[in-house]
C-alpha positions in Angstrom: 4.2 1.5 -5.8 4.5 1.3 -9.6 0.7 1.6 -9.9 0.7 4.8 -7.9 3.5 6.3 -10.0 1.5 5.6 -13.2 -1.6 7.2 -11.7 0.3 10.3 -10.6 2.4 10.6 -13.8 0.5 13.7 -15.0 1.0 15.5 -11.7 4.2 16.8 -10.1 5.0 13.8 -7.9 8.4 12.2 -7.8 10.1 9.5 -5.7 13.2 10.6 -3.8 13.6 7.3 -2.0 12.1 3.8 -2.1 8.5 3.8 -0.7 8.2 7.6 -0.9 6.3 9.7 -3.4 6.5 13.4 -2.9 4.4 16.3 -4.4 7.1 18.7 -5.7 4.9 21.6 -4.7 5.5 20.6 -1.0 9.3 20.6 -1.3 10.9 23.4 0.6 14.5 22.5 -0.2 17.0 19.8 -0.8 20.0 19.7 1.6 22.5 16.9 1.2 20.6 13.7 1.2 17.4 15.1 2.7 14.3 16.5 1.1 12.8 19.1 3.4 9.0 19.6 3.0 7.1 22.8 3.8 5.7 21.2 7.0 9.3 20.6 8.1 9.1 16.8 7.6 12.4 15.3 6.3 12.4 12.6 3.7 15.6 10.8 2.8 17.0 11.2 -0.7 18.7 8.1 -2.1 22.1 8.5 -3.7 20.9 6.6 -6.7 17.9 8.9 -7.3 19.5 12.2 -6.2 20.5 13.7 -9.5 17.3 12.8 -11.2 15.1 14.1 -8.3 17.1 17.4 -8.1 16.7 17.9 -11.9 13.0 17.2 -11.7 12.6 19.7 -8.8 14.5 22.4 -10.7 12.3 21.8 -13.8 9.2 22.0 -11.6 10.5 25.3 -10.1 11.3 26.8 -13.5 7.7 26.1 -14.7 6.3 27.9 -11.6 8.1 31.2 -12.5 
């Protein structure tokens, strides 16, 4: 998993939960402890990574404006 994170470090991919890497461009919203993707899949958001993931998503959205 660490190798994948290194390879994707220049792209908008983040890890909301152990064993998941998500393209921030596919995130529709974050509700509670769930990350909802544009295809309606739901990925859990760990409590430990929640604040960092939310901040990275906000930063990604601000760059898209």
